[in-house]
Each structure stands twice: as C-alpha cells, then as structure tokens.
N, C-alpha and C positions, 0 to 999 in steps of 0.2 A: 658807499654807505658809511656813515660815521660810526666810530666805535665807542663814542661817549655814552655814559649811562647816568641817570639821575642818582644822587646819593640814596643809598638804602635799597635801590632796586637790584634784582638779580641781573647779571650780565646778559646783555642782548635784549632785555625787555623793552628798552626804549625804541629799538628798531621794530620789534615784532608787534607791539601793541597797536600802532596806527593802522597797518594793513589788516590785522586780525579784527579790529573793531569795525572796519568797513565791510568785511564779509557779512553775508546775510546769516548771522548766527541764529539758531533756533528755528531754522526754516524747514529742515528735512525730517520727516517721520520715518518710521521703520519701512513702510511701503515704498517711500521715495528712494531710500538708499538701496533697497532690494531691486527696484527697477534699474538703477544705475549698474549694479554689479551683474545682474542676470542678463541685461542687455549687452554688456561687454562680452559675454560668452556666446551671444548670437545663437540661441538654440535651434532655430529653423535652419540656418546655414550649416551648423554642425551636423544636424540630422540629415538633411537632404544631400549635403556635399561630402560628408566624411563617413557617416554610418554605413553606407553601402560598402565602402572599402573595408570597414571593420568586420562586416558580415562575411566578405570574401576571405579575409585572413583568419578569422576566428570561428567561422561557421555559426550555427544557430545558438551557441553559447555566448555570443557577443554581448547580450544585454548585461550579463553578470559583471563584465569588466567595468561598466559604468557604475554599478553598485559598489564594487570594490574601491574604485577611485573615490566615490562619494564618502564612504565610510572612512577611508584614510584621511581625507581632507576635513572631515568632521572632527576626527581626533585631533588634527592640527589646530582646528579652530578653538578647541577648549583652552589651550594655553595662550593662543593668539589673542582671543577676546579677553582673557583674564588680564593679560598685559595691557590691553587698551584701557582698562579701568584705572591703571596706575601711571602710565606714561601718556601725557596729554599733548605732546608735541604734534604738530601738523605733518611731521616727516614720516609717520607710520613705520614702514619696514626699516628704514635706515635708523630711525630713532630707537626702536626696539633693539636693534642689533648693537647700536652704539652704547646703550644703557647696559646691555648684558654682556657684550663681548669686547667693548672698548671702542674708543673713537676712531682709531685707524681703520678697523674693519667696518665701522659705521659709515665712514666717508667712502670707503670702497663700495659699500652697499648702496649708498646714495647714488654714485655714478652708475652702478649696475641697474638700479631701479630706473633712472632716467633713460638709459639706453634700451633697457628691456621693455618698458612701456611704450617708448617711441617705436621700437621694432614691431611690437604687436599691433600698433595703430597704423603706422605708415605702410606696412606691407599690405594691409587690408584694402588700401586704395586700388591695388591691383585686382583683388577679388571683386571690388565694386565695379571696376571697369569691365571685367570679363562677364560678371553676372548681369550687368546692365545690358551689355551687347547681346548676350544670350537671350535675355528677356525680349529685347526689341525684335530679334530675329524669330523667336518662337511665336510671339503674339501678332506681330504686324509684317513679318517677312522682310524687315528692314535691316540692312547691315550697317551698324554704327561703329566707328572706331572706339576702342576702349578709353583712349586718353581724354577726349572731351568729357566723358562720363566721370572719370576720376577727378578731373579738375573741377567739375560742377560740384562733386561731392566734397572737395576741399572747401569750397566757398560755403556750402550749407553747413558743414561741420564747424567752420570758423564762426559763422553767425550763431549757431546754437550755443557754442561755448562763450561767445561774447555776451549773450543774454544772461539773465539771472539764473541761479541754480534751480529755483522752483520752476522756471520756464522749461529748462532741460528736463526736470523730473516729469513734468506733464507730458512732454513730447515722447520721452522714452516709455512712459506708462502706456500711452496709446499704442505705440509700435510694438511693445512687448506683448500686450494683450492680443494684438492682431496676429503676430507670428506664432505665438503658442496656441492661439485659437484654431488656426488652420491645421496644426498638428493634432490637436484634440478632435477636430472634425474628421480627419483621416482615421484616427484610432477608433473613434466612435462608429464610423462606417464599417470598419473591419469587424468590430465586436458585434454589431447588430446583425451582420450577415454571416457571422460565424467563421470567417476566414475562408481560405481555399479548401481546406480539408477538416474543418472543425477546429476549435481552439485547443491548443496543446501547451503544456508547461515543460516540454522537453528541453527548452532552452536553459532551464535551471537545473537539469540533471548533471551530476558530477562528470559523467562520461563525456558530456558535450561541452563542458567548461574546461576540463583539464586536457586540452589539446595543444599541440605545438604552436599554433598561431595566437594563443591567448596572450602571450607576452607582447606581441605587436599591438594587439587590440587594447591592452592595458595602457600602453604608451599613448595611443590616440585618445583614450578615455581621459587620462590626466590632463592633457593639453586642452581638452574640451571644457575644462572648468576654469581656465585662465581668466583672471580678473575678479574672481569672487572675493579675494582677500582685500580688494580696494575699498571695502566698507569703511575701514578705519581712516581713510584719507579724508572722509567727509565729517570727521568728528566735530570740527569747529562750527560747521553749519547744521549740525544735527540738534534736534530737540532731545534733551535728556540723554546725551551720548552714552552714559553709563549703561543705559538699557537699550536704546535703539540700535546702536552699533553691534553689540553681540547678537541681538535678535535678528537683525538683517543678515548677519553673517551665517548664522545657523539656518535661517529660512532659505537663503540663496543656495548654499551648498546642499542641503537636503532636497530642496525642490529639483535642482539640476540633476542630482544623482538618480532620484526616483523617476523623474520625467524622462530623462534620456533612456533609461532602462525600459520603461513602459512603451515608449514610442518605437524603439528598435524592435521589441518583442512583437508589437502590433504589426509592424511591416513584415516581420517574418511570418506571422499568421496570414497576412494578405496573400502571400505566394505559396505558403505551405513549407513545412520543415524540409521536405525532400527537394523542393525546387528553388528555394530562395537564393541559395549560394550561386547556382548557375545563372539565375536572373540577374543578380547583382554583378557577377563577373562580366556578363554580356553587355550590360548597359548601367554602370554604376551611377552616372549622372542622371539617368532617367528613372531609376527605381521608384523613388517616392512619387514622381509624377504619374507613372504608370499605375501605382497603387491607388492614388487618390482619384484618378480618372475612372478606374474600375468600380471603386467602392462609394464614390461621392458623385463624380460627374466631371466632364471636361471643363466646365466653368470653374471648378475648384482648382484644377491644375493651372489654369490661366491665372487665377488669383494667387496661387502659391508662387508662380514666377514673379509676380509683382512684389510679394511680401518678402521674398528672398532679398530683393534689392533694399527694401526698407529695413530688413533685419541687419544687413551689413551696415547701412547708415547709422542705425541705433548703436551698433557696436563701436563704430568709429567715434560717435559723439561721447559715448561713455568713456572710452579710453582717452579721448581728447580732454575731457574734464579732469580725469585722474592725473594726467601728465601736468596739466596747468597748476594743479594744487601741489604737486611735488616741486615744480619749478618755484612756485610762490614760497613754499617753506624754505627751500635752499637759498632763495634770494634774501629772505629774512634772516637766514643764518650768516649771510655774507659770503657764501661760497659761489653763488651765481651773481651776475650783475644786479644791482639794486633796482633797476628799472623793471625787472621781471616781477618784482614784489608789489607793483602798483595795482590797486584795485579800482575798478570802475566806480565813479561816485554815484551813479544811478542804479546800475545793474548789480553792483556788488560782486563782480567777477574779476578774476585775475586776467584782465583783457590783453595786456602786453605779453604775458607768458603765452596766452592763446595765439596771439599774432605771430610770435616767434616760432611756436610749434607748427603753425600752418605754413610758414615760409620754409621751415626745414622739410616738411612733407612735400611741398612743392618742388624743392630742389631734388629730393630723392626720386620722386615720381618722374620728373622731366629727365633726370639722368638715366633712368632705366629705359624710358621711352626713346630717348636719343640713341641709346646703345642698341635699340631694336630688340629688347628683352621681351619675353612673354610675360604678360601681366599676372598670370596665375602661377606657372611653374617656376618663374624666376623672382618677380617682384614680391608676390605673396609668400611663397615658400622660403626663399632665401632670406628674406628680411624677418619674417615671422619666426622662423625656427630658433635662431639664437635668442630672440626676445622671450619666447616661451620657456626655453631652458634657463635663461637668466632669472625669470620670475620664480621658477621652481627652486633654483639655488637660493634665492632670497627667502622662500618659505622654509627651506632647510635651516638656513642661518638663523632665522627668527625663532624656529622651534628650539634650537640649541641655546639661544639667548635667554629664553624664558627661565629655565631652572637656574642659570647663572645669575640672572637679575634678582630673583627672589631669594637666593642665598644671601644676598648683600643687604636687603632692605627688610624692615619690619612690615608684616602684613598679616591679614586675617584669612588668607586663602588656604584651602586644604592642599594636601600633598598630591592628590590626583590631578588637580588643575595645574600646579606649579612644577611637578616633577614627572609623575607617571605618564600623563598624556603627552607632554612635550617630547619626552624621550622616545616613547613608542612612535610618535609622529615623525621624529627625526630618522628613526630606523626605516620606517616605511617610505618616507620621502627620498632617502638615499637609494633605496631599491627602485623607486619610480624614476629617478633621474637616470640611474643606470639602464633601465629599460628604454627610455627615450633615446639615450645616446646610442645604445646598441641597435636600435631600429631606425637610425637616422636616415638610412636609404629609403624607407617607406615614406618618410615625411617629405623629402626633397626630391628624390629621383635624380639626384645630381651625382657627379663623379666623386671618387674618393677624395680627391684634392679639395674640391669645393666643400664637401662635408667636413673635412678636417678643419678647414678655415672657419666655417660656421660654428662648430663646437668650440674651437680654440678662442673665439671671440669672447666667450663668457669669462673664463679665467683671466684672459688678457685685460678685459675691462676692469675686473676686480683688482688685478695687480696695479693697473694704472691709477685706480682710486687709492690704493695704499701708498703709492708714490706721491699722489696729491696730498695725502694726509701728512707725509713727512715734510712736504714743501710748505704747507700751511702752518705746521707746528714751528718751523724755523722762521718763515718769512712773515706770517701773520698770526702770531700767537694769540691775539685777542679773539680772532675768528675761531681758531682751533679750541680755545678754552670754552667758548659758549656753544660750540656745536652740539646740537641734540639736547641742550639743557632744557629743563621744564619751564614752561611759561608761567608768568606770575598770575595771569588772569584765570 
C-alpha cells in the first residue's frame, strides 16, 4: 500500500477512503446491528449447552450470575458507547485503546483483537461438528463424522460473509428469532403449567446466591456475553451511527442479561428447586431437552436439536463478519497486507479478508482433525478459551482508555460517562477476568500445563503486539504515524 497522501489530507486518508466508500454505508439499523451481536453470543447454545453446568456449580441461584454480568457490562457500555461518538475509526477496540493509552498498546490490542475474535470463531467449528453429529444421531439415528459438518459450515459461513452486510443481517435476524423463540416456548410452557412444584423466586434469595459455586457461575456468565461489544465494528455501515451503535449495544447487553437469567430460572422451575441440581448433574446435555419434552412436546425437542445447529451457524457468521471488518481496518492502516482491504464491487463486503479468514479456519480445523482431537473438549474449548479471555482483556483496556482519552480532548460529555462508569467498569472487569482465570479448569477440563499455556497466550499476544509497534515505529514510521488516526470522511 502506498504511503502517499494528497496535499491537505490527513495522513492515511488516501488509502482509507476508497475501501470505506465501497462499503455499504448507511445500511444497518439498530435491529440489524443487534442481530449481529446477539447472534454471536448464540443464546440457545449457551443456554442448552452451558447453563446446566452453571446450575450444577451454583445451584438454584445461578440466574443471578447472568444478571450481575449483564449489569457489569452495561456499566462498561456507558463509556464504551460514549467513546464511539468521538472516535470514528473502523478499528473499534484498538482505535479506542490507541487514542486513550497510546499507539504501542493500541497495536498490541489490534493483534489481540484479531487473535481473540479468530479464537472465538474458529473454535466454534468444533461445536458445530459435534452438535451436528449429535442432532443427526438424535433425530435420525445416523452417525455422521464431525469433520464434514464443520467443513460444510466453513463454506456456508464464507458465503454469508462474502455477500452483502444486509444479506447477513437478514439471515441472522431469522435465525436469532428462531433460537430465542424455542427458548421462549420452553419458558412459556413451564410458566403455564406452574413448574414442577409451583413457581418460586428462591433463586433470587441471598442465601441461594451467596454460595461457594457462584464465582464459577459468574465466570461462565461473563463468557456468555462475548461478542456484544462488536456493535462498534459496524459503525461505517450503520445508519446514523451516533445513535444506532449505542442503542444496539445497550439493547444487546440488557436483552442477554435478562433473557439468560429468565430462561435459567424457568428451567429450574421445570424440575423444581429441590431436584434441578441433581437432574442437571445426571444429564447436563439433556436437561433442556427433557424440560421442553415434558412441558411442550417431543416435537419441540426435535426442533431444538435443529435450532442448536443453526444457532452455532449464526454465531459463526456473526464473528466472521466482525473479524473481516477488523482485518479491513488494519489493512487500511497498512498493518496487514493491502489486499485484505479490498471490498467486493457488488456486495460491498471485505471479501478477501473473508476468504483469508476461512482459509485460516480450514487450516486450524484440519490440524485438530488430523491430530485426532475431540471437536468439543479440545478444538472448541482450547481455542475458544484464550479468545474469550483476550476479548475480556480488550474490554478492560478500553474501559481504562476512556477517561484517559477524555482528559486530553475537549468534549461536552458528563463526568459519569467519561470517568465514573469507565472506572467502575474497569474494577469490575478486572474481578471478572480474575474469576475466569481462577476457574479455567471448569472451562477446559485440561491439564494444568495446557491451562497455563492457554492463559499465557493472551499476555503473550499482547507483548508480541508491543514488539510489532516498536518495529513499525522504526521501520515503517509513516504507518505508525497514521495508526488509529481519525478518518476525514
């Protein structure tokens, strides 16, 4: 990519403008962006696959953990969305961190974002393979290897990302309505029949919340929100981004917090406060299927099997789109190869970035398959875990960057948005990261050596990014100078 700029233009605007102009600007509304980020969280998969473990660990007080995580991330969203009105770069996380904490840490954050989002996406192909195989066996009695399912998913996700952003929004909208709908159907059936022993609010009593297992449940709860912060990545494609991006962020995090807590509470009522922990421990994978069979019907359980597969596909597509836009922004910065900044002339999508991400996913998936790794316990958990921790670290750094940024610029924002909320969020996120790291065994089920490596990857990638910043400052000073600078458009 050439470093020349036109006279009077800000550095880097010559490279950024053509690709930005070809994106489908003004396309996404609040609902569209919300579909992207809530789909990334995969509510049905999180509930049916993870919530039973949360109930085993935390007992009937598990729903409160999701509310606590939701409140914490809502506080984080206050400063985060305020920053989005002032920093217009397509780099989102890394741009905020660079503007607030300096370019070296911003470049480190950029590398961590690329690795983190890729980890969250690529690992889920293992979940797609195992969920698809389980569904085929449960519905038709057919044993299908997980690898062909994962490879088919790679192709479908590539195609979805290759098409226009509004195409992706429509697909995710349909899939999200379907997966949340089946959970609402389950909860409705439980409420209408009064649960196993009558409806109870004991889940919210302090004695049931303040138990030793709550820390582990909180760790699971925070990871369940992963991806909600990607609203800001779609700024350039949003209609009236100063309004739609903050609205979508708040809607996403509040919906997830309340919805997760409500669904977990409803499942507890399905079995009764006294029996649900034992039921979850005996068959965690079948807890939700047993509940919906009892309260709605066997046909609904069959439908839930299918919708878990589509829920995973929706999550993959949402993360794929987010990764492509990060790659596009970094290519425009000159940090990644310029080819990754090319936008499809008809679809308005960063299609080469999408192709490169798909190839990376293919290499990782095939590598695990050739090594004989388990698609769930190894491909999913080992690749997802450092990705999730990395994104939480980025949230923490972004929260710290907010007050640092607003101390240096003139603005009309209040102290609550620019200082109080970000500082509170930073403290809470530090505690959340500590919880996740301390409960790493519950996430991976791996040896101490493997867990140490997985956790160490996050600071290792951040350090590698700092070294890259030093190299750019010395060897490519023009790229370093324009990194995370504000666009002129």
